[in-house]
C-alpha positions in Angstrom: 143.2 217.8 207.9 146.2 217.3 210.1 145.5 215.1 213.1 146.8 217.8 215.4 144.2 220.3 214.2 140.7 220.3 215.7 137.6 221.8 214.0 136.5 225.1 215.5 132.8 224.8 216.7 130.3 227.2 215.2 129.6 230.0 217.7 127.4 232.3 215.6 124.0 231.2 216.9 123.1 234.7 217.9 121.1 233.5 220.9 118.5 232.3 218.4 115.8 230.3 220.3 115.7 226.6 219.6 112.9 224.2 220.5 113.4 222.0 223.6 110.9 219.2 223.4 109.2 218.3 226.6 110.6 221.2 228.7 107.3 223.0 229.1 105.4 219.8 230.0 108.1 218.8 232.5 107.8 222.2 234.2 104.0 222.0 234.5 104.3 218.4 235.7 106.9 219.5 238.4 104.5 222.2 239.7 101.6 219.7 239.8 103.7 217.1 241.7 104.8 219.7 244.2 101.2 220.8 244.7 100.2 217.1 245.2 103.0 216.5 247.6 102.2 219.6 249.6 98.6 218.6 250.1 99.3 214.9 250.5 101.9 215.1 253.2 100.3 218.0 255.1 102.8 220.7 254.3 99.8 223.0 253.5 96.4 222.8 255.1 93.7 221.4 252.7 91.5 224.3 253.8 93.9 226.7 252.2 94.9 224.6 249.3 92.7 221.7 248.2 94.2 218.7 246.4 94.6 218.6 242.6 91.9 215.9 242.4 89.4 218.1 244.1 90.1 221.0 241.8 89.8 218.7 238.8 86.4 217.5 240.1 85.3 221.1 240.3 86.4 221.8 236.8 84.6 218.7 235.5 81.4 219.7 237.3 81.5 223.1 235.7 82.2 221.6 232.3 79.3 219.1 232.5 76.8 221.7 233.8 77.8 224.2 231.1 78.6 226.9 233.7 82.2 227.1 232.5 81.1 228.0 228.9 78.9 230.8 230.2 81.7 232.3 232.2 84.3 231.8 229.5 82.1 233.2 226.7 81.3 236.4 228.7 85.0 236.9 229.5 86.2 236.3 226.0 83.7 238.8 224.6 84.7 241.5 227.0 88.4 240.8 226.4 88.1 240.9 222.6 86.1 244.1 222.5 88.0 246.0 225.2 91.4 244.9 223.9 90.4 245.6 220.3 89.3 249.2 221.1 92.4 250.0 223.2 94.8 248.4 220.7 93.3 250.2 217.7 93.5 253.6 219.2 97.0 252.8 220.7 98.3 251.9 217.3 96.9 255.0 215.7 98.4 257.3 218.3 101.7 255.4 218.5 102.2 255.6 214.7 101.3 259.3 214.8 103.8 260.0 217.5 106.5 258.0 215.6 105.9 259.8 212.3 104.8 263.3 213.2 106.9 265.8 215.2 103.7 267.7 216.2 102.1 264.5 217.5 105.3 263.6 219.4 105.4 267.0 221.0 101.8 267.0 222.1 100.6 263.4 222.6 103.7 261.8 224.0 103.7 263.8 227.2 100.0 263.0 227.7 100.6 259.3 227.2 103.6 259.4 229.6 101.3 261.0 232.2 98.5 258.5 231.7 100.7 255.4 231.7 101.6 255.2 235.5 98.0 255.6 236.6 96.7 252.3 238.0 93.9 251.6 235.6 91.8 249.5 238.0 91.6 252.7 240.2 89.6 254.3 237.5 87.0 251.6 237.3 84.7 253.4 239.8 84.9 256.5 237.6 84.1 254.5 234.5 81.1 253.0 236.3 79.9 256.6 237.1 80.4 257.6 233.5 79.2 254.5 231.6 77.1 252.6 234.2 77.7 249.2 235.8 77.1 247.3 232.6 79.4 246.2 229.8 80.5 249.6 228.7 82.5 250.4 231.9 84.3 247.0 231.6 85.2 247.7 228.0 86.5 251.1 228.9 88.6 249.7 231.8 90.3 247.1 229.6 90.7 249.5 226.6 92.3 252.2 228.8 94.7 249.7 230.2 95.7 248.4 226.8 96.0 251.8 225.2 99.2 253.1 226.8 101.4 250.0 226.3 100.3 249.8 222.7 101.1 253.5 222.1 104.6 253.0 223.6 105.2 249.8 221.6 104.1 251.4 218.3 106.1 254.6 218.5 109.1 252.7 219.9 108.9 250.3 217.0 108.7 253.2 214.5 111.6 254.9 216.1 113.7 251.7 215.8 113.3 251.5 212.0 116.5 252.3 210.1 116.2 255.9 209.0 118.6 255.2 206.2 116.0 253.0 204.5 113.4 255.7 204.9 115.6 258.4 203.4 116.6 256.1 200.5 112.9 255.4 199.8 112.1 259.2 199.9 115.0 260.0 197.6 113.5 257.6 195.0 110.2 259.4 195.3 108.3 256.5 197.0 104.9 257.7 198.3 104.6 258.1 202.0 101.8 255.5 202.1 104.1 252.9 200.6 107.0 253.9 202.9 104.8 253.2 205.9 103.4 250.0 204.5 106.6 248.5 203.1 109.3 249.8 205.4 108.0 251.3 208.6 105.4 248.7 209.4 107.6 245.6 208.8 110.4 247.2 210.7 108.2 248.0 213.7 106.4 244.6 213.7 108.7 243.0 216.4 107.9 245.8 218.8 104.2 245.8 217.9 103.9 242.1 218.6 105.7 242.6 221.9 103.2 245.3 222.7 100.4 242.9 221.8 101.8 240.3 224.2 102.1 242.8 227.1 98.8 244.5 226.5 97.0 241.2 226.3 98.3 240.2 229.7 97.3 243.6 231.1 93.8 243.1 229.5 93.3 239.8 231.2 94.2 241.3 234.6 91.9 244.2 234.2 89.2 241.9 232.8 89.3 239.9 236.0 89.1 242.9 238.2 86.3 244.5 236.2 84.2 241.3 236.3 84.4 241.3 240.1 82.1 244.4 240.1 78.6 244.0 238.9 79.0 241.0 236.6 76.9 237.8 236.8 79.0 235.8 234.4 82.8 235.9 233.7 85.9 234.2 235.2 86.4 237.2 237.5 82.8 236.8 238.8 83.3 233.1 239.3 86.5 233.7 241.3 84.8 236.3 243.5 81.7 234.2 244.2 83.8 231.2 245.0 86.0 233.3 247.4 82.9 234.7 249.2 81.5 231.2 249.7 85.0 229.8 250.7 84.8 227.3 247.8 88.5 227.1 247.4 88.3 224.3 244.8 86.1 226.5 242.5 88.3 229.5 243.2 91.4 227.6 242.1 89.6 226.3 239.1 88.8 229.9 238.1 92.5 230.8 238.6 93.5 227.9 236.4 91.0 229.1 233.7 92.6 232.5 233.7 96.0 230.9 233.5 94.9 228.8 230.5 93.4 231.8 228.9 96.7 233.7 229.2 98.7 230.6 227.9 96.3 230.4 224.9 96.8 234.0 224.1 100.6 233.6 224.4 100.6 230.6 222.0 98.5 232.5 219.4 100.9 235.5 219.6 103.8 233.1 219.2 102.2 231.7 216.0 101.7 235.2 214.8 105.4 236.0 215.4 106.6 233.0 213.5 104.3 233.9 210.6 105.0 237.6 210.4 108.6 237.7 211.4 110.0 235.0 209.1 112.4 237.6 207.6 114.3 237.6 210.9 
């Protein structure tokens, strides 16, 4: 190569994500240090925001007494059942809308009308219908998860290359195989995005539902701590919810790496 010529750097990365080690830990550490400094130097009143050490003590007390596991087990059970019901029906309706003209003409307007409704506003109605027990909490979470999963599913189906579908049909491939081998893999990125969004919505609705008529659950813990002005326990409950959301996000990230290797 001539000394006057310089190699051209590769610019075809395609905005592909690359791991940046330590970035997440540094971000959490920065937030923790800012919290400590705000309480240590009096920028924020300790009544409004206790020190990190006080919150850590509250967390350890709940872990040692077993209270944390009671609240966490109740919340996880409600989240899994409610999200599972809403996601299952959302996928069925979403695929029907994406694959059937009749379903698109009838169900899509209904879903579009239901989506903007604040789901937490329907919790009193679900309590009237299903009682103040677990069923109303499942219904609230499921209803909130349903609409985003429908939109993610039919949007993913719509994004599949129609040329591939027509080619498969021209070769006489059965409809079942077309859906399983072409439509489902092509829609998978949108489906996983829908799972990520609906899981976050499910956690929000779970917290709100547990604040009404629940003895155990993270939402019940936060409400009770707030009523008693136990800010350290309240913040501990908020941290538990944050950790739950982070865990769900990590699990979905693992699923994306496993199911979307072809990308």
